[in-house]
N, C-alpha and C positions, 0 to 999 in steps of 0.2 A: 593288427592281431588281436582276436577278440578273446573273451574269457574262455570260452570253449577250446580254442587252439592252445591257449596256455595250460589249461588243465591237461589236455592230451600230451602235451610235452613234459609236464611234470608226472603224470601217471601213465605210461605209455601202455603198461599191463591192463588197464581198467577197460571193461567191455561196457559199452553204454547200453543202456535198456531202453531208452527213449528212442522212438522211431520218427521224430519230427526234423527230418531233413529238408531243407529248403534248397530249390533250384537257384543257384547264383546268376544264371544266365536270364531267368525269365525276370522282368522287372514289372511288379504289379502297378507302380506308379505311372506308367505311360498309358495313356488312353487310346484303346483301339478303336477304329472307326470303321463305317460300312464302305465307303467311298473309297477307291484306291489311290494311293499317293502316286503322282505323275513323276516320273524319272526322264529327264530329257538332255541332250547332249547339245553344246554350242561352242562356237570358237568366238572369242572375245579378244582383240588385238593379235590375232593370230595364234592364240594359245588355248587348247581344249578344256573345257569346264563341264562339270555334272550338275545339273539343277534338280533338286528335289522341291516339289510344291504341292499342294491340296490338303496338307494337314488341317483339320478343323478342330483339333482338341486345343489345349493350353499352350501358350506361347513358351512357357518354361519346359515342358516336356518335349517340344519340338527342338528346343535350345539343348536340352540333355541329349537327345538323339542325334543331334548333329555333332556334339562333343565326342560321342561314342563311336559314330562313323569315323570321324578324323582320326580318332585314336587307332581303332582297328586296321585301317587303311595305311596309317603313317603318312598322311598327307595333310596338306594345309587347306584352309578353306574359311568361310564364314557364314553368318547367318543375317540376312538383310530382308526386311520387306515380306516376311513370312515365308521366305524361300531359304532352303540350304544350298550353299554353292560350295562344291568341292572341285579342286584344283585337279586336273587330268581327266581322262574318259574311264571311270569305274563303274559303268552302268551295270555290268553283269555283276560284278562283286557286290555293289550296293544292293542290287536286287536280291541277291541269294541271301544277305544278312537280314534284310527287312522281312523277306519270307520266313525265315528261321524265327523271327520274333512274332510272327503272325499277322503281319500287314497285308493287305493287298497292294499290289505294285503294279502300275501300268507304264510301259514303255512307249515313249513318244518320240517320233523321229527315227531316221536310219537304223 
């Protein structure tokens, strides 16, 4: 809870005059790229996984994106060798989330 929220709780009748509203969904820290992110499906040891690769920005940004995807989908996964590995077949949902963020996504395989 930041200072703005605390002030709103203390003074609920106050009308704010500033119009500097920030969009909490848009993350200005993640670098957008021109090349599409590759989203593919594999089976390893009989279990389905979704792999995202092809991000050319900073590794920390890609790790943050991996954490956000895992949280939104409520699934497990990992970040290895510049690839995000998500447990399960979530290609459609991941592609929708990435398109909302402004990324180009290319589906590879089936």
